[in-house]
PAZAPA-4460 file (N, C-alpha, C; in steps of 0.05 Angstrom, whole numbers, plus 32768, in hexadecimal, padded with zeros to 4 digits):
% residues 303
    n_x    n_y    n_z   ca_x   ca_y   ca_z    c_x    c_y    c_z   seq   type   mol
   816F   7EDE   7E69   816F   7EEA   7E83   8155   7EE3   7E91     1      M     A
   8157   7EDC   7EAA   813F   7ED4   7EB9   8133   7EEB   7EC7     2      R     A
   8118   7EEE   7EC6   810A   7F04   7ED4   80FF   7EFA   7EEE     3      H     A
   80FE   7F0B   7F02   80F1   7F03   7F1B   80D4   7EFE   7F17     4      S     A
   80C9   7EEC   7F26   80AC   7EE6   7F24   809C   7EFE   7F2D     5      S     A
   8084   7F03   7F20   8073   7F1A   7F28   806C   7F19   7F46     6      P     A
   8068   7F00   7F50   8060   7EFE   7F6C   8076   7F08   7F7F     7      G     A
   8090   7F02   7F78   80A6   7F0B   7F89   80A8   7F29   7F87     8      A     A
   80A5   7F35   7F6F   80A6   7F52   7F6D   8091   7F5F   7F7D     9      V     A
   8078   7F55   7F7B   8062   7F61   7F89   8066   7F5F   7FA7    10      C     A
   8072   7F48   7FB0   8077   7F45   7FCD   808C   7F59   7FD6    11      L     A
   80A1   7F5C   7FC6   80B6   7F70   7FCD   80AA   7F8C   7FCE    12      L     A
   809A   7F93   7FBA   808E   7FAE   7FBA   807C   7FB2   7FD2    13      L     A
   806D   7F9C   7FD9   805B   7F9E   7FEF   806A   7FA3   8009    14      F     A
   8081   7F94   800D   8090   7F97   8026   809C   7FB4   8028    15      M     A
   80A6   7FBE   8011   80B0   7FD9   8011   809A   7FED   8017    16      V     A
   8083   7FE9   800B   806D   7FFB   8010   8064   7FFA   802D    17      G     A
   8064   7FE2   8038   805B   7FDE   8054   806D   7FED   8066    18      L     A
   8087   7FEC   8062   809A   7FFA   8073   8097   8018   8070    19      A     A
   8093   8021   8057   8090   803E   8052   8077   8049   8060    20      A     A
   8060   803A   805C   8047   8043   8067   8048   8042   8085    21      V     A
   8055   802D   8090   8057   802B   80AD   8065   8042   80BA    22      G     A
   807B   804B   80AD   8089   8062   80B7   8079   807C   80B6    23      G     A
   806A   807F   80A0   805A   8098   809D   8042   8098   80AF    24      M     A
   8037   8081   80B6   801E   8080   80C5   8023   8081   80E3    25      L     A
   803B   807D   80EC   8040   807D   8109   8039   8099   8114    26      V     A
   8043   80AE   8107   803D   80C9   8111   8020   80CF   810E    27      S     A
   8013   80C5   80F8   7FF7   80CA   80F4   7FE7   80BC   8109    28      S     A
   7FEE   80A4   8111   7FDF   8096   8125   7FE1   80A4   8140    29      A     A
   7FFA   80AD   8146   7FFE   80BC   815F   7FEE   80D6   8160    30      N     A
   7FED   80E3   8148   7FE0   80FE   8147   7FC3   80FC   814C    31      A     A
   7FB7   80E5   8147   7F9A   80E3   814A   7F91   80D3   8162    32      W     A
   7FA2   80D2   8177   7F9A   80C6   8190   7F8B   80DA   81A1    33      E     A
   7F73   80E0   8199   7F63   80F4   81A8   7F4A   80E6   81B3    34      F     A
   7F43   80EE   81CB   7F2A   80E4   81D6   7F12   80F3   81CC    35      G     A
   7EFA   80EB   81D5   7EE1   80F8   81CB   7EE0   8116   81D1    36      P     A
   7EEC   811E   81E7   7EEA   813A   81EF   7F02   814B   81E7    37      G     A
   7F13   8140   81D7   7F2C   814E   81D0   7F27   8167   81C0    38      A     A
   7F39   817A   81C2   7F37   8193   81B3   7F48   818F   8199    39      N     A
   7F3A   818A   8183   7F49   8183   816A   7F50   819C   815A    40      V     A
   7F49   81B3   8163   7F4F   81CB   8154   7F6D   81CF   8151    41      A     A
   7F7C   81C8   8166   7F99   81CB   8165   7FA7   81B0   8163    42      G     A
   7F9B   819D   8155   7FA6   8182   8153   7FC2   8183   8146    43      A     A
   7FD6   8176   8152   7FF0   8176   8146   7FF2   8163   812F    44      P     A
   8004   8168   811D   8009   8156   8106   801E   8141   810D    45      T     A
   802E   8145   8122   8041   8132   812B   8045   8136   8149    46      S     A
   804D   8120   8157   8050   8122   8174   8069   8114   817C    47      T     A
   8074   811C   8193   808B   810E   819E   8081   80F5   81AC    48      S     A
   8094   80E4   81B4   808C   80CB   81C1   807E   80D0   81DB    49      A     A
   8088   80E4   81EB   807C   80E9   8205   8060   80F5   8202    50      S     A
   805C   8108   81EF   8041   8113   81EC   802E   80FF   81E0    51      S     A
   8038   80ED   81CE   8027   80D8   81C3   801E   80C5   81D9    52      A     A
   8030   80BF   81EC   8028   80AD   8202   8014   80BA   8214    53      A     A
   8017   80D5   8218   8004   80E3   8229   7FE9   80E4   821C    54      A     A
   7FE9   80E9   8201   7FCF   80EA   81F3   7FC1   80CF   81F3    55      Q     A
   7FD1   80B9   81F0   7FC6   809E   81F0   7FBA   8098   820B    56      K     A
   7FC7   80A0   8221   7FBD   809C   823B   7FA3   80AB   8240    57      K     A
   7FA2   80C4   8236   7F8A   80D4   8239   7F73   80C8   8228    58      A     A
   7F7A   80BE   8211   7F66   80B2   81FF   7F5A   809A   820C    59      S     A
   7F6C   8089   8218   7F62   8070   8225   7F50   8077   823D    60      S     A
   7F57   808C   824C   7F46   8094   8262   7F2B   809E   8259    61      A     A
   7F2B   80AC   8242   7F11   80B7   8237   7F00   80A0   822E    62      A     A
   7F0C   808B   8222   7EFC   8075   8218   7EF1   8064   822F    63      R     A
   7EFC   8067   8247   7EF2   8057   825D   7EDA   8064   826A    64      A     A
   7ED3   807C   8261   7EBC   808A   826C   7EA2   807E   8261    65      T     A
   7E8B   8087   826C   7E71   807C   8264   7E6B   8084   8247    66      A     A
   7E5B   8073   823A   7E53   8078   821E   7E43   8092   821D    67      V     A
   7E4A   80A3   820A   7E3D   80BD   8208   7E2F   80C1   81ED    68      D     A
   7E20   80AD   81E5   7E11   80AE   81CC   7DF8   809C   81D0    69      Y     A
   7DE6   809E   81BE   7DCD   808F   81C0   7DC7   8081   81A5    70      S     A
   7DB7   806C   81A7   7DAE   805E   818F   7D93   8069   8186    71      L     A
   7D88   807C   8195   7D6E   8088   818E   7D6F   80A6   818C    72      N     A
   7D5E   80B1   817B   7D5C   80CE   8177   7D4F   80DB   818F    73      Y     A
   7D57   80F3   8196   7D4A   8103   81AA   7D4F   8120   81A3    74      S     A
   7D3F   8133   81AD   7D44   814F   81A8   7D60   8158   81B0    75      P     A
   7D6B   814C   81C5   7D86   8153   81CD   7D9B   8146   81BB    76      V     A
   7D96   812D   81B4   7DA9   811E   81A3   7D9C   811C   8187    77      R     A
   7D9C   8132   8179   7D90   8132   815E   7DA4   8131   8147    78      R     A
   7DBE   812E   814E   7DD3   812C   813B   7DDB   810E   8138    79      Y     A
   7DDD   8105   811F   7DE2   80E8   811B   7DFE   80E4   810F    80      F     A
   7E09   80CD   8114   7E21   80C4   8107   7E1C   80A7   80FE    81      V     A
   7E1D   80A3   80E4   7E16   8089   80D8   7E2F   807E   80CA    82      E     A
   7E38   8067   80D5   7E4E   8058   80C9   7E43   8046   80B4    83      F     A
   7E4C   8049   809B   7E41   8039   8085   7E56   8029   8077    84      R     A
   7E4D   8012   806D   7E5D   8002   805A   7E4D   7FFF   8041    85      A     A
   7E59   8004   802A   7E4A   8001   8011   7E59   7FEF   7FFE    86      R     A
   7E4A   7FE6   7FEA   7E55   7FD4   7FD6   7E67   7FE4   7FC4    87      N     A
   7E7B   7FD7   7FB8   7E8D   7FE3   7FA5   7E98   7FCD   7F92    88      A     A
   7EA7   7FD5   7F7F   7EB1   7FC1   7F6C   7EC6   7FAF   7F79    89      A     A
   7ED1   7FB7   7F90   7EE5   7FA7   7F9D   7ED8   7F9A   7FB6    90      S     A
   7EE3   7FA2   7FCE   7ED9   7F96   7FE7   7EC8   7FA9   7FF7    91      Y     A
   7EBF   7FBF   7FEA   7EAD   7FD1   7FF7   7EBB   7FEA   8002    92      G     A
   7EAB   7FFB   800E   7EB6   8015   8019   7EA7   801C   8032    93      H     A
   7EB6   8025   8046   7EAA   802E   805F   7EAC   804C   8061    94      M     A
   7E97   805A   806A   7E98   8077   806C   7E84   807F   8082    95      Y     A
   7E85   8099   8089   7E74   80A3   809F   7E62   80B9   8093    96      V     A
   7E49   80B7   8099   7E36   80CD   8093   7E2D   80D9   80AD    97      M     A
   7E2E   80F3   80AF   7E28   8101   80C8   7E18   811A   80C2    98      Y     A
   7E06   8121   80D5   7DF5   8139   80D0   7DE0   813D   80E6    99      G     A
   7DCC   814B   80DF   7DB6   8152   80F2   7D9B   8149   80E7   100      E     A
   7D89   8140   80F8   7D6F   8137   80F0   7D5A   8147   8100   101      A     A
   7D41   8149   80F5   7D2C   8156   8103   7D1C   8142   8114   102      N     A
   7D06   814C   8120   7CF6   813A   8131   7CE9   8123   8123   103      E     A
   7CE7   8125   8108   7CDB   810F   80F8   7CF1   80FC   80EE   104      R     A
   7D09   80FF   80F9   7D20   80EF   80F2   7D28   80F3   80D4   105      H     A
   7D23   810A   80CA   7D2A   8111   80AF   7D45   8121   80AF   106      E     A
   7D56   811B   809D   7D70   8128   809C   7D6D   8145   8091   107      V     A
   7D76   8158   80A1   7D74   8174   8098   7D8F   817E   808E   108      V     A
   7DA5   8171   8096   7DBF   8178   808B   7DD1   8160   8091   109      R     A
   7DE4   815C   807F   7DF6   8145   8082   7E0F   8148   8072   110      S     A
   7E23   8138   8079   7E3D   8138   806B   7E47   811C   806B   111      A     A
   7E5A   8116   805A   7E66   80FB   8057   7E84   80FE   805A   112      I     A
   7E90   80EB   8069   7EAD   80EA   806B   7EB6   80CD   8068   113      A     A
   7EC4   80C8   8053   7ED0   80AE   804E   7EED   80B2   8046   114      G     A
   7EFE   809E   804B   7F1A   80A0   8045   7F20   808E   802D   115      F     A
   7F2B   8099   8017   7F2E   808A   7FFF   7F46   8095   7FEF   116      F     A
   7F50   8086   7FDB   7F66   8090   7FCB   7F5D   80A8   7FBB   117      P     A
   7F6F   80BA   7FB7   7F69   80D3   7FA9   7F5F   80CE   7F8D   118      A     A
   7F4D   80DF   7F84   7F43   80DD   7F68   7F25   80D6   7F66   119      G     A
   7F1B   80C9   7F7B   7EFF   80C0   7F79   7EEC   80D7   7F81   120      D     A
   7ED5   80D9   7F73   7EC1   80ED   7F79   7EA6   80E1   7F74   121      R     A
   7E91   80EF   7F7E   7E76   80E5   7F7A   7E6F   80E4   7F5C   122      R     A
   7E7B   80F7   7F4D   7E73   80FA   7F30   7E88   80EE   7F1E   123      D     A
   7E9A   80DD   7F28   7EB0   80D2   7F18   7EB5   80B5   7F1F   124      C     A
   7EAB   80A3   7F0F   7EAD   8086   7F14   7EC9   807C   7F0F   125      L     A
   7ED5   806E   7F22   7EEF   8061   7F1F   7F06   8074   7F1A   126      N     A
   7F03   808D   7F23   7F18   80A1   7F1E   7F31   809C   7F30   127      C     A
   7F2D   808C   7F46   7F43   8087   7F58   7F4F   806B   7F54   128      S     A
   7F48   805E   7F3D   7F51   8043   7F38   7F6F   8040   7F3A   129      L     A
   7F7D   8052   7F2E   7F9B   8051   7F2E   7FA6   8052   7F4A   130      Y     A
   7F9E   8066   7F59   7FA7   8069   7F75   7F9E   8051   7F86   131      N     A
   7F86   8048   7F81   7F7C   8031   7F91   7F8D   8018   7F8C   132      W     A
   7F94   8014   7F73   7FA5   7FFC   7F6C   7FC0   7FFE   7F78   133      T     A
   7FCE   8015   7F74   7FE9   8018   7F7F   7FE8   8018   7F9E   134      I     A
   7FD2   8021   7FA9   7FCF   8023   7FC6   7FCE   8008   7FD4   135      G     A
   7FCD   7FF2   7FC5   7FCF   7FD7   7FD1   7FEC   7FCF   7FD4   136      H     A
   7FFE   7FE0   7FCB   801B   7FDA   7FCE   8029   7FF2   7FDC   137      V     A
   8024   800A   7FD2   8032   8022   7FDC   801D   8036   7FE6   138      L     A
   8025   8049   7FF7   8013   805E   7FFF   800D   8071   7FE8   139      P     A
   7FF4   807A   7FE7   7FEB   808C   7FD2   7FDC   80A4   7FDE   140      V     A
   7FDA   80BA   7FCF   7FCB   80D1   7FD9   7FAE   80C9   7FDF   141      P     A
   7FA2   80D7   7FF1   7F87   80D0   7FFB   7F75   80E8   7FFB   142      S     A
   7F5B   80E2   8000   7F47   80F7   8003   7F34   80EE   8019   143      E     A
   7F26   8101   8025   7F11   80FC   8039   7EF9   810C   8030   144      I     A
   7EE3   80FD   802C   7ECA   810A   8023   7EB7   80F6   8018   145      G     A
   7EA6   80FE   8005   7E93   80EC   7FF9   7E9E   80E1   7FDF   146      A     A
   7E97   80C8   7FD9   7EA0   80BC   7FC0   7E88   80B0   7FB1   147      S     A
   7E8D   80A8   7F99   7E77   809E   7F88   7E69   8086   7F95   148      D     A
   7E4E   8088   7F97   7E3F   8072   7FA2   7E37   8076   7FBF   149      G     A
   7E42   8089   7FCD   7E3C   808C   7FEA   7E1F   8094   7FF0   150      D     A
   7E13   80A2   7FDD   7DF7   80AC   7FE2   7DE2   809A   7FD5   151      L     A
   7DEA   8084   7FCA   7DD7   8071   7FBD   7DD1   805A   7FD0   152      E     A
   7DB8   805B   7FDA   7DAF   8048   7FEF   7DB2   802B   7FE6   153      E     A
   7DAF   8025   7FCC   7DAF   8009   7FC4   7DCB   7FFC   7FC7   154      Q     A
   7DE0   800D   7FCB   7DFA   8002   7FCF   7E02   7FFD   7FEC   155      Y     A
   7DF2   8007   7FFF   7DF8   8004   801B   7DF5   7FE7   8024   156      V     A
   7E0B   7FDD   8030   7E0B   7FC1   8039   7E05   7FBF   8057   157      L     A
   7E0E   7FD3   8066   7E0A   7FD3   8083   7E0C   7FF0   808E   158      A     A
   7DFE   7FF5   80A4   7DFF   800F   80B0   7DFC   800C   80CE   159      R     A
   7E09   801F   80DC   7E06   8020   80F9   7E05   803E   8101   160      F     A
   7DEF   8046   810E   7DEA   8063   8113   7DE8   8068   8131   161      R     A
   7DF5   807E   8139   7DF2   8087   8155   7DEA   80A5   8154   162      V     A
   7DDF   80AE   816B   7DD6   80CA   816D   7DE6   80D8   8183   163      W     A
   7DEF   80F0   817D   7DFF   8100   818F   7DF4   811C   8193   164      I     A
   7DFF   812A   81A6   7DF4   8145   81AB   7E04   815A   819B   165      D     A
   7DFC   8173   819E   7E08   8189   818E   7E26   818D   8194   166      A     A
   7E2E   818A   81AD   7E4A   818E   81B4   7E5B   8178   81A7   167      A     A
   7E51   8160   81A9   7E60   8149   819D   7E62   814D   817F   168      Q     A
   7E4C   8155   8173   7E4C   8159   8156   7E60   816E   814D   169      Y     A
   7E61   8184   815C   7E74   8199   8156   7E91   818F   8157   170      K     A
   7E97   817F   816C   7EB2   8174   816E   7EB7   8160   8157   171      R     A
   7EA3   8150   814F   7EA6   813D   813A   7EAD   814C   811F   172      L     A
   7E9F   8161   811A   7EA4   8171   8101   7EC0   817C   8101   173      V     A
   7EC9   8186   8119   7EE4   8191   811B   7EF9   817A   8117   174      A     A
   7EF3   8163   8122   7F05   814C   811F   7F08   8143   8102   175      Y     A
   7EF1   8141   80F4   7EF2   8139   80D8   7F00   814E   80C6   176      I     A
   7EFB   8167   80CC   7F09   817D   80BD   7F27   817C   80C2   177      N     A
   7F2F   8175   80DB   7F4B   8173   80E0   7F57   815B   80D2   178      A     A
   7F48   8145   80D0   7F52   812E   80C2   7F55   8134   80A4   179      R     A
   7F43   8144   8099   7F45   814B   807D   7F5E   815B   8078   180      K     A
   7F66   816B   808B   7F7E   817C   8088   7F97   816B   808C   181      A     A
   7F95   8154   8098   7FAC   8143   809E   7FA5   8126   8096   182      N     A
   7FA1   8122   807D   7F96   8108   8074   7FAA   80F1   8076   183      R     A
   7FC2   80F5   806E   7FD5   80DF   806D   7FD0   80CE   8054   184      G     A
   7FE2   80BB   804E   7FDF   80AB   8036   7FCB   8095   803A   185      P     A
   7FBF   808C   8024   7FAC   8075   8025   7FBC   805C   801E   186      W     A
   7FB7   8046   802D   7FC2   802C   8026   7FAD   8017   802E   187      N     A
   7FAA   8004   801C   7F94   7FF0   801F   7F97   7FE0   8039   188      A     A
   7FB0   7FDD   8044   7FB4   7FCC   805B   7FB8   7FDA   8075   189      F     A
   7FC1   7FF3   8073   7FC9   8001   808C   7FB9   801A   8092   190      L     A
   7FAF   8028   807E   7FA1   8041   8082   7F8B   8043   806D   191      N     A
   7F73   803A   8073   7F5E   8038   805F   7F44   8042   806A   192      N     A
   7F2F   803D   805B   7F14   8048   8063   7F0B   803C   807D   193      C     A
   7F13   8023   8082   7F0A   8015   809B   7F19   8021   80B3   194      V     A
   7F33   8027   80B1   7F41   8032   80C7   7F36   804F   80CD   195      T     A
   7F2F   805D   80B8   7F23   8078   80BC   7F09   8076   80CB   196      F     A
   7EF7   8064   80C3   7EDE   8060   80D1   7EE2   8058   80EE   197      G     A
   7EF6   8047   80F2   7EFC   803F   810E   7F06   8057   811E   198      R     A
   7F16   8069   8112   7F1F   8081   8120   7F08   8093   8128   199      D     A
   7EF5   8097   8116   7EDE   80A8   811C   7ECE   809C   8133   200      V     A
   7ECA   8081   8133   7EBC   8074   8148   7ECB   8077   8163   201      A     A
   7EE5   8074   8162   7EF5   8077   817B   7EF3   8094   8185   202      A     A
   7EF3   80A7   8173   7EF1   80C3   817C   7ED7   80C8   818B   203      F     A
   7EC1   80BB   8182   7EA7   80BE   818F   7EA3   80AB   81A6   204      L     A
   7EB8   809B   81AD   7EB7   8088   81C3   7EA1   8073   81BF   205      N     A
   7E9E   806A   81A6   7E8A   8056   81A0   7E95   803A   81A6   206      I     A
   7E85   8029   81B1   7E8E   800D   81B7   7E95   8000   819C   207      K     A
   7EAD   7FF3   819D   7EB7   7FE6   8185   7EBC   7FC9   8189   208      M     A
   7EBB   7FB9   8174   7EC3   7F9D   8177   7EE0   7F9A   8181   209      P     A
   7EE6   7F85   818E   7F00   7F82   819B   7F17   7F85   8187   210      L     A
   7F15   7F77   8170   7F2B   7F77   815C   7F30   7F94   8152   211      L     A
   7F1A   7FA2   814C   7F1E   7FBD   8141   7F29   7FD1   8156   212      A     A
   7F23   7FCC   816F   7F2D   7FDF   8184   7F4A   7FD9   818B   213      S     A
   7F54   7FC1   8186   7F6F   7FBA   818E   7F83   7FBD   8177   214      L     A
   7F7A   7FB8   815F   7F8D   7FB8   8148   7F92   7FD5   813E   215      S     A
   7FAC   7FDC   813A   7FB1   7FF7   812F   7FA8   7FFA   8112   216      P     A
   7FA6   7FE3   8103   7F9C   7FE3   80E8   7F84   7FD0   80E7   217      T     A
   7F72   7FD6   80D6   7F5A   7FC5   80D4   7F58   7FBA   80B7   218      V     A
   7F5F   7FA1   80B4   7F5D   7F94   809A   7F45   7F82   809B   219      V     A
   7F2E   7F8D   8094   7F15   7F7D   8094   7F02   7F8A   8080   220      T     A
   7EEE   7F7C   8078   7EDA   7F87   8066   7ECA   7F9D   8074   221      Y     A
   7EC4   7FB3   8067   7EB5   7FC9   8073   7E9A   7FBF   807F   222      P     A
   7E8C   7FAE   8070   7E72   7FA4   8079   7E75   7F95   8094   223      Q     A
   7E8B   7F85   8096   7E8F   7F75   80AE   7E94   7F87   80C6   224      H     A
   7EA3   7F9C   80C3   7EA9   7FAE   80D9   7E90   7FBD   80E2   225      L     A
   7E81   7FC8   80CF   7E68   7FD7   80D6   7E55   7FC5   80E5   226      V     A
   7E51   7FAC   80DB   7E3F   7F9A   80E8   7E49   7F92   8104   227      E     A
   7E64   7F8F   8107   7E6F   7F89   8121   7E6C   7FA1   8134   228      A     A
   7E6E   7FB9   812A   7E6A   7FD1   813B   7E4D   7FD1   8145   229      M     A
   7E3A   7FCB   8134   7E1E   7FCB   813C   7E19   7FB6   8151   230      A     A
   7E24   7F9E   814E   7E20   7F89   8161   7E2D   7F90   817C   231      R     A
   7E44   7F9D   817B   7E52   7FA5   8194   7E41   7FB9   81A4   232      A     A
   7E2F   7FC7   8197   7E1E   7FDA   81A4   7E01   7FD0   81A7   233      N     A
   7DFD   7FB6   81A3   7DE3   7FA9   81A8   7DCF   7FAD   8192   234      G     A
   7DD8   7FB4   817A   7DC6   7FB8   8163   7DCA   7FA0   8150   235      V     A
   7DB4   7F91   814C   7DB5   7F79   813C   7DA3   7F7A   8123   236      Y     A
   7D93   7F8F   8121   7D82   7F93   8109   7D89   7FAD   80FB   237      N     A
   7D82   7FAF   80E2   7D87   7FC7   80D2   7D78   7FDE   80DE   238      D     A
   7D86   7FF4   80E3   7D79   800C   80EF   7D69   801B   80DB   239      Q     A
   7D6B   8015   80C1   7D5C   8022   80AD   7D69   803D   80A4   240      G     A
   7D62   8045   808D   7D6D   805E   8082   7D5D   8076   808B   241      A     A
   7D6A   808C   8090   7D5C   80A5   8097   7D53   80B2   807D   242      L     A
   7D3B   80BF   807E   7D31   80CD   8067   7D3C   80E9   8066   243      R     A
   7D3D   80F4   804E   7D47   8110   804B   7D30   8123   804D   244      D     A
   7D33   8138   805E   7D1F   814D   8060   7D1E   815D   8046   245      A     A
   7D07   8168   8040   7D04   8178   8027   7D19   818F   8027   246      A     A
   7D27   8191   8011   7D3B   81A6   800D   7D55   81A2   801C   247      G     A
   7D59   8189   8027   7D71   8185   8037   7D89   817C   8026   248      S     A
   7D84   8172   800D   7D9A   8169   7FFD   7DAB   817F   7FF2   249      L     A
   7DC5   817C   7FEF   7DD6   8190   7FE2   7DCC   8196   7FC6   250      P     A
   7DD1   81AE   7FBC   7DC7   81B7   7FA2   7DCE   81A3   7F8C   251      V     A
   7DE8   819A   7F8B   7DF0   8189   7F75   7DE2   816E   7F76   252      Q     A
   7DDB   8165   7F8E   7DCD   814B   7F90   7DB0   814E   7F88   253      I     A
   7DA4   8164   7F91   7D88   8169   7F8A   7D85   816C   7F6C   254      S     A
   7D98   817A   7F60   7D97   817E   7F43   7D9A   8163   7F34   255      A     A
   7DAC   8152   7F3E   7DAF   8138   7F31   7D97   8126   7F33   256      S     A
   7D87   812B   7F49   7D6F   811B   7F4C   7D57   8126   7F3C   257      K     A
   7D56   8141   7F3A   7D3F   814C   7F2C   7D44   8150   7F0E   258      T     A
   7D5D   8151   7F06   7D64   8156   7EEA   7D5A   8140   7ED8   259      Q     A
   7D5E   8126   7EDF   7D53   8111   7ECD   7D35   8113   7EC9   260      P     A
   7D26   8119   7EDE   7D09   811C   7EDB   7D02   8132   7EC8   261      A     A
   7D10   8149   7ECA   7D0B   815F   7EB8   7D12   8158   7E9C   262      A     A
   7D28   814A   7E99   7D30   8142   7E7E   7D1C   812F   7E72   263      Q     A
   7D12   811C   7E82   7CFE   8109   7E78   7CE5   8117   7E6F   264      N     A
   7CDC   812B   7E7F   7CC4   813A   7E79   7CC7   8149   7E5F   265      A     A
   7CDF   8156   7E5C   7CE4   8165   7E43   7CE5   8152   7E2B   266      A     A
   7CF1   813A   7E2E   7CF2   8127   7E18   7CD6   811E   7E10   267      A     A
   7CC5   8119   7E25   7CAA   8110   7E1F   7C9A   8126   7E10   268      E     A
   7C9E   813F   7E19   7C90   8155   7E0C   7C99   8158   7DEE   269      H     A
   7CB4   8156   7DEA   7CBE   8158   7DCE   7CB4   8141   7DBD   270      A     A
   7CB2   8129   7DC8   7CA8   8112   7DB9   7C8B   8115   7DB2   271      E     A
   7C7B   8120   7DC5   7C5F   8124   7DC0   7C5B   8139   7DAA   272      K     A
   7C6B   814E   7DAB   7C69   8163   7D97   7C70   8158   7D7B   273      A     A
   7C85   8147   7D7A   7C8D   813C   7D60   7C77   812A   7D55   274      T     A
   7C6A   811A   7D67   7C55   8108   7D5E   7C3D   8117   7D53   275      T     A
   7C36   812D   7D62   7C1F   813D   7D59   7C25   814A   7D3E   276      E     A
   7C3E   8154   7D3B   7C45   8161   7D22   7C44   814D   7D0A   277      K     A
   7C4D   8134   7D0F   7C4C   8120   7CFA   7C30   8119   7CF3   278      A     A
   7C1E   8118   7D07   7C02   8112   7D02   7BF5   8128   7CF1   279      A     A
   7BFC   8141   7CF7   7BF1   8158   7CE7   7BFB   8156   7CCA   280      V     A
   7C15   8150   7CC7   7C20   814F   7CAC   7C14   8138   7C9C   281      E     A
   7C0D   8122   7CA9   7C00   810C   7C9B   7BE4   8113   7C93   282      Q     A
   7BD6   8122   7CA5   7BBB   8129   7CA0   7BB8   813D   7C89   283      A     A
   7BCC   814F   7C86   7BCB   8164   7C72   7BC9   8159   7C56   284      A     A
   7BDA   8146   7C4D   7BD7   813B   7C31   7BBC   812E   7C2D   285      P     A
   7BB2   8120   7C43   7B98   8113   7C40   7B82   8127   7C3B   286      A     A
   7B83   813D   7C4A   7B6F   8152   7C47   7B71   815F   7C2B   287      E     A
   7B8A   8163   7C22   7B8E   816F   7C07   7B83   815C   7BF1   288      S     A
   7B89   8142   7BF4   7B7F   812F   7BE0   7B60   812E   7BE0   289      S     A
   7B55   812F   7BF8   7B37   812F   7BFA   7B2B   8147   7BED   290      S     A
   7B39   815E   7BF1   7B2F   8177   7BE4   7B30   8176   7BC6   291      G     A
   7B46   8169   7BBB   7B48   8166   7B9E   7B32   8155   7B93   292      Q     A
   7B2C   813F   7BA1   7B17   812C   7B98   7AFC   813B   7B97   293      E     A
   7AF6   814B   7BAD   7ADD   8159   7BAE   7ADB   816D   7B97   294      E     A
   7AF2   817A   7B90   7AF2   818D   7B7A   7AEC   817F   7B60   295      G     A
   7AF8   8167   7B5B   7AF2   8158   7B43   7AD5   8151   7B41   296      K     A
   7AC9   8149   7B57   7AAD   8141   7B57   7A9B   8159   7B50   297      L     A
   7AA2   8170   7B5B   7A92   8189   7B55   7A95   8190   7B37   298      E     A
   7AAE   818D   7B2D   7AB2   8194   7B10   7AA2   8181   7AFE   299      A     A
   7AA2   8168   7B05   7A93   8154   7AF5   7A75   815A   7AF6   300      N     A
   7A6C   8162   7B0D   7A4F   8168   7B10   7A47   8180   7AFF   301      A     A
   7A58   8194   7AFC   7A53   81AC   7AEC   7A51   81A4   7ACE   302      L     A
   7A63   8192   7AC6   7A63   8189   7AAA   7A4B   8178   7AA4   303      H     A
***
């Protein structure tokens, strides 16, 4: 009996998955056609064709308005949104870090939102490998939040940061919370970390590269999109990383950074105590032997 070639099977599965994801994502795409000033608190999970068209028209009109963000910090625009691309075992990951900074440009609070296959966490390496693999063919469950490696600066490949005001930041938080409640499936080709980053940028009315603004799906490397976003806004050099203000890190992150130092100090103290104890034990027989010799000499002198 002849078996079908693996390539043909994979192609068939891919086409089936493509059709399935396409059907599921149509309502998702329509549901998130909101402009920068939209009220996302009552965001629908599905829309009719007429309401979707109306929302798209309103969204297009909103995007035609003047840019309402800055590339520089100010007391009014002290909230930042940083689009990041970081290294990974595959083709990388795009995510958004957003929060508030003080007058010294130090982060006083922040959060991370990235779209990825379910199972990944900051404290669990490769936990989403199964979903990630299947997600290149079929839709898989997803998560929105922080994943392993997002907070490690050495993995960052590209960044683009803008500054917004308090009202915009409040709307952004509501938008991301609404997206978390209506995540939809993850698929490597149709609904991925790059399309999520593009959606956040569109919500903030950020200037986007032509390809990313026209295509309903974004199949490109995260680093390339973030760099293209920066160039579209006139940024050609690295904006640099923001420093963390004292006490601004979440408890679990602060503990992970301070715990190794405490463990090292305890290990050094224990090692020092062991060394000193060994030295004392070595010195004790020597002193005892010396005392015995002195006793013999005294006895000989008496005789």
